[in-house]
OpenMM code with the backbone's topology and positions (N, CA, C; nanometers):
from openmm import Vec3, app, unit

residues = "MET TYR TRP LEU ASP GLU ILE LYS ILE ARG LEU LYS LYS LYS ASN GLN VAL LEU PHE ALA LYS ASN SER GLU PHE LEU GLN ASP PHE VAL ARG LEU PHE GLN GLY HIS ASP HIS ARG VAL PRO THR LEU TRP ALA LEU ASP PHE ALA ALA GLU SER ILE ALA ALA LEU GLN GLU LYS TYR PRO ARG GLU LYS ARG PRO GLU ALA ALA LEU GLU ALA ALA ARG GLY TRP ALA ALA PHE MET LEU LYS".split()
positions = [
    Vec3(4.7708, -0.4659, -7.4094),
    Vec3(4.7381, -0.4332, -7.5462),
    Vec3(4.7101, -0.2839, -7.5562),
    Vec3(4.7569, -0.2235, -7.6583),
    Vec3(4.7329, -0.0822, -7.6854),
    Vec3(4.5900, -0.0676, -7.7368),
    Vec3(4.5220, 0.0406, -7.7024),
    Vec3(4.3804, 0.0536, -7.7376),
    Vec3(4.3571, 0.0523, -7.8877),
    Vec3(4.4494, 0.1059, -7.9660),
    Vec3(4.4320, 0.1027, -8.1118),
    Vec3(4.4383, -0.0397, -8.1658),
    Vec3(4.5173, -0.1239, -8.1015),
    Vec3(4.5239, -0.2647, -8.1430),
    Vec3(4.3881, -0.3324, -8.1255),
    Vec3(4.3225, -0.3031, -8.0134),
    Vec3(4.1903, -0.3615, -7.9900),
    Vec3(4.0926, -0.3157, -8.0987),
    Vec3(4.0986, -0.1901, -8.1337),
    Vec3(4.0102, -0.1378, -8.2387),
    Vec3(4.0394, -0.2046, -8.3724),
    Vec3(4.1663, -0.2176, -8.4079),
    Vec3(4.2029, -0.2802, -8.5351),
    Vec3(4.1515, -0.4242, -8.5433),
    Vec3(4.1639, -0.4979, -8.4346),
    Vec3(4.1161, -0.6361, -8.4310),
    Vec3(3.9654, -0.6400, -8.4528),
    Vec3(3.8931, -0.5529, -8.3837),
    Vec3(3.7471, -0.5526, -8.3943),
    Vec3(3.7014, -0.5040, -8.5313),
    Vec3(3.7754, -0.4112, -8.5916),
    Vec3(3.7413, -0.3668, -8.7268),
    Vec3(3.7624, -0.4797, -8.8284),
    Vec3(3.8702, -0.5560, -8.8121),
    Vec3(3.8947, -0.6694, -8.9012),
    Vec3(3.7809, -0.7701, -8.8954),
    Vec3(3.7242, -0.7858, -8.7764),
    Vec3(3.6124, -0.8789, -8.7581),
    Vec3(3.4793, -0.8161, -8.8011),
    Vec3(3.4877, -0.6916, -8.8495),
    Vec3(3.3694, -0.6164, -8.8936),
    Vec3(3.2717, -0.5872, -8.7796),
    Vec3(3.3249, -0.5746, -8.6589),
    Vec3(3.2426, -0.5360, -8.5442),
    Vec3(3.2026, -0.3894, -8.5589),
    Vec3(3.0808, -0.3580, -8.5220),
    Vec3(3.0373, -0.2182, -8.5212),
    Vec3(3.0730, -0.1500, -8.3890),
    Vec3(3.0809, -0.2283, -8.2835),
    Vec3(3.1207, -0.1756, -8.1532),
    Vec3(3.2695, -0.2034, -8.1384),
    Vec3(3.3467, -0.0983, -8.1145),
    Vec3(3.4920, -0.1119, -8.1215),
    Vec3(3.5591, -0.1509, -7.9909),
    Vec3(3.4854, -0.1548, -7.8805),
    Vec3(3.5404, -0.2006, -7.7536),
    Vec3(3.4424, -0.2988, -7.6906),
    Vec3(3.4927, -0.4023, -7.6291),
    Vec3(3.4087, -0.4953, -7.5546),
    Vec3(3.3655, -0.4288, -7.4242),
    Vec3(3.2534, -0.4721, -7.3692),
    Vec3(3.2049, -0.4156, -7.2430),
    Vec3(3.3091, -0.4231, -7.1320),
    Vec3(3.3843, -0.5311, -7.1311),
    Vec3(3.4830, -0.5524, -7.0250),
    Vec3(3.6232, -0.5082, -7.0639),
    Vec3(3.6343, -0.4297, -7.1688),
    Vec3(3.7648, -0.3825, -7.2137),
    Vec3(3.8359, -0.3061, -7.1019),
    Vec3(3.9629, -0.3318, -7.0869),
    Vec3(4.0399, -0.2605, -6.9839),
    Vec3(4.0427, -0.1108, -7.0101),
    Vec3(4.0221, -0.0709, -7.1346),
    Vec3(4.0281, 0.0707, -7.1713),
    Vec3(3.9012, 0.1460, -7.1343),
    Vec3(3.7966, 0.0745, -7.0984),
    Vec3(3.6715, 0.1378, -7.0583),
    Vec3(3.6506, 0.1367, -6.9073),
    Vec3(3.7402, 0.0769, -6.8342),
    Vec3(3.7204, 0.0609, -6.6900),
    Vec3(3.7136, 0.1933, -6.6153),
    Vec3(3.7876, 0.2948, -6.6604),
    Vec3(3.7768, 0.4257, -6.5952),
    Vec3(3.6358, 0.4817, -6.6093),
    Vec3(3.5754, 0.4631, -6.7278),
    Vec3(3.4383, 0.5088, -6.7481),
    Vec3(3.3411, 0.4277, -6.6635),
    Vec3(3.3631, 0.2999, -6.6557),
    Vec3(3.2768, 0.2142, -6.5744),
    Vec3(3.2790, 0.2633, -6.4299),
    Vec3(3.3964, 0.2896, -6.3763),
    Vec3(3.4081, 0.3378, -6.2384),
    Vec3(3.3456, 0.4760, -6.2225),
    Vec3(3.3651, 0.5625, -6.3212),
    Vec3(3.3125, 0.6987, -6.3153),
    Vec3(3.1597, 0.6997, -6.3083),
    Vec3(3.0963, 0.6131, -6.3874),
    Vec3(2.9513, 0.6142, -6.3970),
    Vec3(2.8824, 0.5119, -6.3078),
    Vec3(2.9586, 0.4323, -6.2379),
    Vec3(2.9022, 0.3285, -6.1522),
    Vec3(2.8159, 0.3931, -6.0437),
    Vec3(2.6991, 0.3395, -6.0246),
    Vec3(2.6105, 0.3914, -5.9217),
    Vec3(2.5204, 0.5039, -5.9695),
    Vec3(2.5357, 0.5458, -6.0945),
    Vec3(2.4497, 0.6503, -6.1507),
    Vec3(2.3531, 0.5870, -6.2491),
    Vec3(2.2391, 0.6521, -6.2690),
    Vec3(2.1481, 0.6008, -6.3705),
    Vec3(2.1978, 0.6423, -6.5089),
    Vec3(2.1254, 0.6071, -6.6113),
    Vec3(2.1683, 0.6285, -6.7494),
    Vec3(2.1761, 0.7758, -6.7885),
    Vec3(2.1210, 0.8638, -6.7087),
    Vec3(2.1236, 1.0068, -6.7416),
    Vec3(2.2650, 1.0647, -6.7360),
    Vec3(2.3411, 1.0232, -6.6389),
    Vec3(2.4753, 1.0793, -6.6207),
    Vec3(2.5646, 1.0531, -6.7429),
    Vec3(2.5795, 0.9284, -6.7883),
    Vec3(2.6636, 0.9091, -6.9064),
    Vec3(2.6059, 0.9745, -7.0321),
    Vec3(2.4724, 0.9827, -7.0412),
    Vec3(2.4117, 1.0479, -7.1574),
    Vec3(2.4469, 1.1954, -7.1601),
    Vec3(2.4319, 1.2628, -7.0480),
    Vec3(2.4646, 1.4052, -7.0416),
    Vec3(2.6139, 1.4288, -7.0609),
    Vec3(2.6952, 1.3408, -7.0058),
    Vec3(2.8398, 1.3509, -7.0262),
    Vec3(2.8732, 1.3390, -7.1751),
    Vec3(2.8125, 1.2426, -7.2429),
    Vec3(2.8402, 1.2213, -7.3848),
    Vec3(2.7973, 1.3426, -7.4675),
    Vec3(2.6850, 1.4037, -7.4329),
    Vec3(2.6405, 1.5227, -7.5047),
    Vec3(2.7382, 1.6387, -7.4845),
    Vec3(2.7869, 1.6555, -7.3636),
    Vec3(2.8865, 1.7610, -7.3378),
    Vec3(3.0151, 1.7340, -7.4145),
    Vec3(3.0586, 1.6108, -7.4142),
    Vec3(3.1809, 1.5735, -7.4856),
    Vec3(3.1636, 1.5983, -7.6359),
    Vec3(3.0484, 1.5620, -7.6881),
    Vec3(3.0205, 1.5842, -7.8308),
    Vec3(3.0217, 1.7330, -7.8629),
    Vec3(2.9672, 1.8142, -7.7736),
    Vec3(2.9651, 1.9591, -7.7964),
    Vec3(3.1069, 2.0156, -7.8074),
    Vec3(3.1964, 1.9671, -7.7233),
    Vec3(3.3359, 2.0118, -7.7302),
    Vec3(3.3994, 1.9712, -7.8633),
    Vec3(3.3729, 1.8505, -7.9063),
    Vec3(3.4281, 1.8021, -8.0330),
    Vec3(3.3726, 1.8809, -8.1509),
    Vec3(3.2438, 1.9092, -8.1462),
    Vec3(3.1804, 1.9846, -8.2541),
    Vec3(3.2331, 2.1269, -8.2590),
    Vec3(3.2596, 2.1860, -8.1443),
    Vec3(3.3169, 2.3217, -8.1417),
    Vec3(3.4516, 2.3235, -8.2134),
    Vec3(3.5325, 2.2206, -8.1908),
    Vec3(3.6618, 2.2128, -8.2590),
    Vec3(3.6422, 2.1954, -8.4098),
    Vec3(3.5458, 2.1143, -8.4492),
    Vec3(3.5162, 2.0966, -8.5919),
    Vec3(3.4685, 2.2265, -8.6555),
    Vec3(3.3872, 2.3004, -8.5843),
    Vec3(3.3331, 2.4248, -8.6393),
    Vec3(3.4413, 2.5300, -8.6611),
    Vec3(3.5458, 2.5264, -8.5797),
    Vec3(3.6573, 2.6184, -8.6022),
    Vec3(3.7238, 2.5896, -8.7362),
    Vec3(3.7370, 2.4626, -8.7687),
    Vec3(3.8039, 2.4236, -8.8923),
    Vec3(3.7095, 2.4308, -9.0124),
    Vec3(3.5831, 2.3983, -8.9916),
    Vec3(3.4843, 2.3960, -9.1000),
    Vec3(3.3625, 2.4793, -9.0593),
    Vec3(3.3746, 2.6115, -9.0577),
    Vec3(3.2666, 2.6959, -9.0041),
    Vec3(3.1354, 2.6887, -9.0823),
    Vec3(3.1396, 2.6514, -9.2075),
    Vec3(3.0157, 2.6471, -9.2864),
    Vec3(2.9446, 2.5119, -9.2785),
    Vec3(3.0077, 2.4144, -9.2176),
    Vec3(2.9473, 2.2816, -9.2036),
    Vec3(2.8544, 2.2818, -9.0831),
    Vec3(2.7275, 2.2614, -9.1064),
    Vec3(2.6268, 2.2710, -9.0000),
    Vec3(2.5722, 2.1359, -8.9548),
    Vec3(2.6050, 2.0267, -9.0238),
    Vec3(2.5475, 1.8965, -8.9897),
    Vec3(2.5852, 1.8462, -8.8501),
    Vec3(2.7108, 1.8610, -8.8054),
    Vec3(2.7414, 1.8113, -8.6694),
    Vec3(2.6587, 1.8818, -8.5614),
    Vec3(2.6442, 2.0129, -8.5731),
    Vec3(2.5641, 2.0868, -8.4747),
    Vec3(2.4179, 2.0452, -8.4822),
    Vec3(2.3672, 2.0234, -8.6030),
    Vec3(2.2286, 1.9786, -8.6182),
    Vec3(2.2096, 1.8404, -8.5549),
    Vec3(2.3070, 1.7529, -8.5729),
    Vec3(2.2998, 1.6193, -8.5136),
    Vec3(2.3016, 1.6282, -8.3611),
    Vec3(2.3854, 1.7157, -8.3078),
    Vec3(2.3914, 1.7325, -8.1630),
    Vec3(2.2586, 1.7858, -8.1094),
    Vec3(2.2004, 1.8814, -8.1778),
    Vec3(2.0718, 1.9355, -8.1335),
    Vec3(1.9631, 1.8286, -8.1378),
    Vec3(1.9663, 1.7437, -8.2403),
    Vec3(1.8701, 1.6333, -8.2480),
    Vec3(1.8913, 1.5364, -8.1317),
    Vec3(2.0175, 1.5070, -8.0999),
    Vec3(2.0482, 1.4168, -7.9878),
    Vec3(2.0041, 1.4779, -7.8557),
    Vec3(2.0240, 1.6078, -7.8400),
    Vec3(1.9778, 1.6755, -7.7174),
    Vec3(1.8259, 1.6687, -7.7056),
    Vec3(1.7580, 1.6877, -7.8189),
    Vec3(1.6119, 1.6789, -7.8179),
    Vec3(1.5650, 1.5398, -7.7793),
    Vec3(1.6312, 1.4385, -7.8359),
    Vec3(1.5986, 1.3001, -7.8018),
    Vec3(1.6199, 1.2771, -7.6523),
    Vec3(1.7358, 1.3237, -7.6036),
    Vec3(1.7680, 1.3025, -7.4621),
    Vec3(1.6679, 1.3726, -7.3714),
    Vec3(1.6286, 1.4941, -7.4073),
    Vec3(1.5317, 1.5670, -7.3258),
    Vec3(1.3989, 1.4916, -7.3189),
    Vec3(1.3604, 1.4318, -7.4302),
    Vec3(1.2354, 1.3545, -7.4347),
    Vec3(1.2484, 1.2248, -7.3558),
    Vec3(1.3604, 1.1541, -7.3754),
    Vec3(1.3786, 1.0218, -7.3164),
    Vec3(1.4162, 1.0246, -7.1691),
    Vec3(1.4801, 1.1306, -7.1246),
    Vec3(1.5316, 1.1350, -6.9871),
    Vec3(1.4396, 1.2087, -6.8900),
    Vec3(1.3139, 1.2230, -6.9256),
    Vec3(1.2180, 1.2906, -6.8365),
    Vec3(1.2005, 1.2138, -6.7086),
] * unit.nanometer
topology = app.Topology()
chain = topology.addChain("A")
for resn in residues:
    res = topology.addResidue(resn, chain)
    for name in ("N", "CA", "C"):
        topology.addAtom(name, app.Element.getBySymbol(name[0]), res)
């Protein structure tokens, strides 16, 4: 199954989570983070979000909400991952 097909099926069912835990499309991530605590995927996700936000800022330089959201998420992570 193509990954977009899985998303379309889950959206039709009104699922908020678009991939199942055991989805074949997430197995690379499962292997990548296996054996690490929750900090590794959290920090990875923050870095990935920063890259995405940088691309958004190039297109919409006056839009500040994505960067503000990222900073809030970083603050949360710093507090929670002590």
